[in-house]
C-alpha positions as MATLAB code, in Angstrom:
seq = 'XXXXXXXXXXXXXXXXXXXXXXXXXXXXXXXXXXXXXXXXXXXXXXXXXXXXXXXXXXXXXXXXXXXXXXXXXXXXXXXXXXXXXXXXXXXXXXXXXXXXXXXXXXXXXXXXXXXXXXXXXXXXXXXXXXXXXXXXXXXXXXXXXXXXXXXXXXXXXXXXXXXXXXXXXXXXXXXXXXXXXXXXXXXXXXXXXXXXXXXXXXXXXXXXXXXXXXXXXXXXXXXXXXXXXXXXXXXXXXXXXXXXXXXXXXXXXXXXXXXXXXXXXXXXXXXXXXXXXXXXXXXXXXXXXXXXXXXXXXXXXXXXXXXXXXXXXXXXXXXXXXXXXXXXXXXXXXXXXX';
ca = [
      -3.269    9.912   12.564;
      -3.299   11.330    8.918;
      -0.477   11.046    6.938;
       0.551   12.647    3.556;
       3.247   10.802    1.983;
       5.602   12.896   -0.145;
       8.453   10.861   -3.339;
       5.825    7.771   -2.206;
       7.079    5.850   -4.781;
       5.321    2.245   -4.433;
       4.459    3.231   -1.192;
       6.637    1.475    1.738;
       6.851    4.061    3.649;
       2.709    4.465    3.695;
       2.386    0.814    4.038;
       4.449    0.648    7.331;
       2.988    3.454    8.740;
      -0.741    2.033    7.865;
       0.252   -1.147    9.317;
       0.665    1.116   12.970;
      -3.082    2.674   12.312;
      -2.194    6.025   10.222;
      -4.114    7.030    7.947;
      -2.997    7.743    4.947;
      -4.758   10.518    3.259;
      -2.545   11.157   -0.432;
       0.712    9.962   -1.911;
       3.103   12.528   -4.312;
       5.103   11.228   -6.894;
       6.289   12.693  -10.624;
       6.738    8.387  -11.501;
       3.294    7.300  -13.376;
       4.379    3.929  -13.238;
       5.070    3.838   -9.377;
       1.904    5.805   -8.502;
      -0.260    2.799  -10.542;
       1.416    0.939   -7.790;
       0.547    3.308   -5.555;
      -2.914    3.716   -6.213;
      -3.246   -0.265   -6.324;
      -2.433   -0.539   -2.755;
      -4.325    2.935   -1.368;
      -7.410    3.113   -2.831;
      -8.574    5.218   -0.016;
      -5.695    7.840   -0.457;
      -5.728   10.201   -3.304;
      -2.608   10.693   -5.173;
      -0.966   13.166   -7.083;
       1.649   12.526  -10.149;
       3.699   15.265   -9.548;
       7.258   17.089   -9.552;
       7.074   18.447   -5.826;
       9.788   21.026   -7.064;
       7.720   22.448   -9.294;
       5.031   23.440   -6.964;
       4.421   26.698   -5.502;
       3.284   27.848   -2.004;
       0.465   28.424   -3.546;
      -0.787   25.236   -5.083;
       0.664   23.465   -1.558;
      -2.081   25.711    0.448;
      -5.008   24.685   -2.013;
      -3.559   21.123   -1.486;
      -4.006   21.164    1.994;
      -7.064   22.675    1.580;
      -8.290   19.960   -0.709;
      -7.168   16.755    1.895;
      -7.604   18.439    5.149;
      -5.197   18.446    8.313;
      -2.663   16.368    9.079;
      -0.619   14.961   11.410;
       1.968   13.162   10.273;
       4.308   13.845    7.100;
       6.270   10.542    5.525;
       9.480   11.611    2.887;
      11.803    9.870    1.355;
      13.294   12.643   -1.036;
      15.370   10.709   -4.250;
      18.761    9.844   -2.808;
      20.381    9.496   -6.468;
      22.489   12.096   -5.390;
      23.271   11.439   -2.107;
      24.183    7.779   -3.131;
      27.445    5.929   -3.051;
      25.582    4.180   -5.466;
      26.180    6.286   -8.289;
      29.869    5.915   -8.574;
      31.865    8.925  -10.205;
      28.777   10.662  -11.674;
      28.333   13.975  -10.836;
      26.055   15.682   -8.021;
      23.125   16.977   -9.641;
      21.971   19.930   -7.610;
      18.165   19.938   -8.456;
      18.084   16.010   -7.111;
      19.725   17.343   -4.140;
      17.404   20.481   -3.595;
      14.338   18.129   -3.867;
      14.680   17.328    0.263;
      13.525   21.536    0.808;
      10.259   20.135   -0.243;
       9.852   18.566    3.075;
      10.296   21.763    4.759;
       8.272   23.598    2.452;
       5.096   21.233    3.000;
       5.941   21.227    6.898;
       5.414   25.039    6.587;
       1.859   25.003    4.960;
       0.595   21.499    6.926;
       1.844   22.132   10.314;
       1.856   18.715   11.330;
       3.118   17.327   14.807;
       5.491   14.565   13.085;
       7.711   14.235    9.847;
       9.759   11.616    9.221;
      12.412   11.707    6.846;
      14.110    8.630    5.248;
      17.182    7.872    2.955;
      20.381    6.994    2.351;
      22.888    7.239    5.141;
      25.238    9.377    2.638;
      23.013   12.546    2.657;
      24.883   13.208    6.442;
      27.627   14.170    3.479;
      25.190   16.685    1.599;
      26.946   20.124    1.969;
      23.748   21.580    2.811;
      22.524   18.713    5.704;
      22.862   21.110    8.666;
      20.757   23.962    7.055;
      18.263   21.179    5.967;
      18.544   19.884    9.760;
      18.443   23.735   11.398;
      15.454   24.864    8.894;
      13.125   21.608   10.372;
      14.282   23.244   14.230;
      13.446   26.872   13.545;
      17.098   27.996   14.233;
      18.487   28.926   10.693;
      20.388   32.235   11.064;
      19.461   33.207    7.670;
      15.544   31.624    7.094;
      14.105   33.200    9.802;
      10.189   31.990    8.252;
      11.144   28.221    9.570;
      10.823   29.427   13.187;
       7.331   28.671   12.700;
       8.661   24.778   12.424;
      11.025   24.371   15.465;
      10.917   20.576   15.596;
      12.360   18.165   17.821;
      14.377   16.146   15.810;
      16.265   12.837   16.411;
      18.823   11.611   13.216;
      18.982    7.213   13.887;
      20.649    5.196   11.304;
      18.482    1.899   11.402;
      19.230   -1.242    9.607;
      16.384   -3.252    8.163;
      17.242   -6.858    9.267;
      17.099   -5.952   12.788;
      13.450   -5.086   12.184;
      12.746   -8.515   11.026;
      13.391   -7.695    6.884;
      15.594  -10.689    5.382;
      17.773   -7.823    4.080;
      20.589   -5.669    5.149;
      19.537   -2.325    4.251;
      20.667    0.696    6.522;
      19.273    4.001    5.821;
      18.857    7.236    7.855;
      16.095    8.410    9.377;
      15.172   11.638   10.525;
      12.094   11.985   13.012;
      10.985   14.888   14.387;
       8.103   15.872   16.753;
       6.865   19.298   17.271;
       5.782   18.792   21.047;
       8.356   16.700   22.983;
      12.033   14.648   21.920;
      11.367   12.076   19.096;
      12.003    8.539   21.473;
      14.717    6.077   20.163;
      13.842    3.499   18.115;
      15.434    0.092   18.886;
      15.597   -3.231   17.201;
      12.889   -5.894   17.157;
      15.064   -9.005   16.846;
      18.344  -10.176   18.032;
      19.111  -12.358   15.694;
      18.492  -10.927   11.788;
      16.380  -13.028    9.328;
      18.309  -14.635    6.729;
      18.022  -14.347    3.065;
      17.144  -18.036    3.071;
      13.211  -16.708    3.866;
      12.900  -14.766    0.431;
      14.493  -16.786   -1.500;
      12.474  -19.720   -3.250;
      14.819  -22.840   -3.313;
      11.952  -25.109   -4.869;
      10.129  -22.315   -7.187;
       9.385  -22.986  -11.031;
      11.971  -20.204  -12.229;
      14.297  -20.877  -15.054;
      17.629  -21.704  -14.400;
      20.786  -22.152  -16.494;
      23.804  -23.993  -16.169;
      26.678  -21.831  -14.050;
      29.417  -23.058  -16.524;
      28.669  -21.826  -20.211;
      30.994  -20.781  -22.979;
      29.197  -17.135  -22.676;
      29.038  -16.755  -18.761;
      31.243  -13.811  -17.861;
      34.636  -14.763  -16.202;
      34.034  -12.396  -13.291;
      31.137  -14.519  -12.366;
      32.428  -17.588  -12.510;
      35.844  -16.001  -10.308;
      32.867  -15.065   -7.688;
      31.570  -18.804   -7.617;
      34.458  -20.165   -7.022;
      35.899  -17.976   -4.288;
      31.773  -19.738   -2.785;
      32.976  -22.825   -3.363;
      36.084  -22.387   -1.815;
      34.627  -21.913    1.564;
      30.922  -23.652    1.329;
      31.958  -26.461   -0.527;
      29.911  -27.819   -4.022;
      27.137  -28.754   -1.923;
      25.439  -25.778   -0.580;
      23.440  -23.153   -2.438;
      24.390  -19.317   -1.831;
      23.936  -16.027   -3.836;
      26.501  -14.125   -6.188;
      26.271  -10.527   -5.477;
      27.430   -8.298   -8.317;
      27.799   -4.666   -6.799;
      30.270   -3.854   -4.327;
      34.061   -4.278   -3.221;
      33.872   -4.961    0.680;
      35.437   -8.123    0.338;
      32.848  -10.178    0.639;
      34.142  -11.446   -3.066;
      30.944  -11.181   -4.820;
      28.650  -13.889   -2.891;
      26.970  -14.344    0.052;
      25.216  -17.074    2.228;
      21.573  -17.687    2.422;
      22.208  -17.792    6.259;
      22.869  -14.507    5.901;
      20.699  -11.255    5.421;
      20.421  -10.152    1.910;
      22.245   -7.377    1.063;
      21.223   -4.028   -0.299;
      18.806   -4.087   -2.770;
      19.508   -1.793   -5.748;
      17.402   -0.043   -8.761;
      19.203   -3.119  -11.035;
      19.011   -6.763  -11.036;
      21.950   -7.728   -8.578;
      21.445  -11.067   -7.236;
      21.508  -14.384   -8.477;
      20.611  -17.660   -6.810;
      23.588  -20.776   -7.483;
      22.419  -24.302   -6.587;
      23.783  -27.996   -7.393;
      21.743  -29.126  -10.451;
      21.367  -33.016   -9.142;
      24.416  -34.019  -12.078;
      27.852  -32.713  -10.636;
      27.564  -29.077  -11.738;
      25.405  -26.303  -10.563;
      22.955  -23.967  -12.585;
      21.580  -20.044  -11.389;
      19.254  -17.653  -11.927;
      18.742  -14.449  -11.364;
      16.549  -13.318   -8.434;
      12.403  -12.454   -9.017;
      10.723   -9.639   -8.249;
       8.273  -11.782   -5.757;
      11.954  -12.849   -3.844;
      12.928   -9.062   -3.501;
       9.206   -8.013   -2.415;
       9.342  -10.240    0.355;
      13.261   -8.939    0.946;
      12.158   -5.637    1.550;
       9.417   -6.147    4.240;
       6.370   -6.183    1.557;
       4.074   -8.989    2.079;
       2.564  -11.166   -0.043;
      -0.927   -9.329   -0.538;
       1.596   -6.370   -1.331;
       0.026   -5.733   -5.516;
       3.293   -5.020   -7.704;
       1.253   -5.770  -11.020;
       2.713   -3.067  -13.415;
       5.670   -2.696  -15.104;
       8.014   -5.333  -16.624;
      10.478   -7.359  -14.427;
      13.457   -4.509  -15.274;
      10.947   -1.955  -13.982;
       9.552   -3.999  -11.197;
      13.273   -4.908   -9.717;
      13.699   -0.772   -9.646;
      10.268    0.025   -7.867;
      11.942   -2.127   -5.101;
      15.429   -0.905   -4.981;
      13.661    2.291   -4.963;
      11.208    1.607   -1.849;
      11.482    1.498    1.943;
      11.084   -1.306    4.126;
       7.942   -1.191    5.543;
       8.385   -2.887    9.187;
      11.279   -0.168    9.929;
       8.506    2.445    9.401;
       5.854    0.558   11.654;
       8.358    0.252   14.511;
       9.184    4.101   14.175;
       5.515    5.032   14.160;
       4.337    2.598   16.663;
       7.634    4.480   19.117;
       5.930    8.153   18.168;
       2.493    7.163   18.728;
       3.650    5.259   22.246;
       5.920    7.892   23.466;
       2.590   10.507   22.541;
       0.573    8.627   25.081;
       2.600    8.608   27.760;
       3.515   12.334   27.358;
      -0.629   12.559   27.196;
      -0.645   10.136   30.620;
       1.419   12.476   32.377;
      -0.485   15.704   31.420;
      -3.106   14.101   32.658;
      -2.364   12.943   36.048;
];
C-alpha cells in the first residue's frame, strides 16, 4: 500500500501508517520547520513544502505524474478554525476551506482509501455535510464528485484507547471506495497513565512552587490538588480548560489533550517539606503523543517543538486504523476468491 500525507506536519499520520506496513511516498505541508522534521523521519518520501490551497488542478496532476499511483491519502487539514481552543476568535474561512483539498487530491489520484483526521468540532462546520456528500459522490450541486463515491465511516477515537498516555479525542473519517469501512475498536481496556510519559527522576531544572512571583492562580491549582492528594504525591498542573478538574490532574490518569502551547507542569515534594515544579519537556510530550524515542525531533527551540507536537497526530491510532482497513480488505478478497 502506497500513501501520501496531506497537511502532514511532523508526520504522525505517516509514522503510524508506516508502522502498519504502508509505504509513504510523499508529504505535503507549508510549514518549513515541520518539513525539516518530516524529512528527517521519512527520508524515503518526497516532501512538498507547499500551501495546498494554492495548487491548481493541473499542478496536482503533475504531482501525480511525478510520484505515481497511490492507494491511500492521509490528511489532517488545519484545525485551528474548527477547534474550541480558538476561544472567541472569529473563524477564518480560508482555514476552514483547506478541507476541500482532500477531495481535490482524491479526484486526481483516485486512491482506494482516505483517512481524514480533525478535531471533533469539525462536525459543527457549516459545510461538513457538503464535505461528506462530495466524498460520497452524492452532492447535488457538485456532479463532478461522482467520480469519488467513497463509503465513509465517521468515528470519534480517543488516543488513550490505543495505548497512548493521553486522552486526546479526535474525529476520523475513514473512506473506502470498494466497501463499507470497518469500525475501529479500542485496543486496551485500561488507558495508560500520564506517568508513562512523565520523567519524575530526570535531570530537569525545577523551581520552588511558592515564590513571591508565582501567580496566585497557579498556587490555587496546587492547593486544590493538595486537598485531594495530600502533600506527598506528585501531580500535574493543567493551564487550560474549565471542565471542573480544578486545573490539575493525577499522574495515574492519561494526560489531558496536549495543545500547541506550554500547558502542563509537574509538581512534586522537594524533600524539605516544600514543593518544586517544572513544565513538561518536549521528550515527555513526544512520548505522551505516542511517538517512540527513535522519532527525531531535532529542529526548532523548545517552544516550537511543543507547537509541532501539539499540532501532530498520535501515530498508534493511525496504525490501528490502517491495520483494520487492510484486514477488512483481505477478508473481502478472500470472499471473492472462494
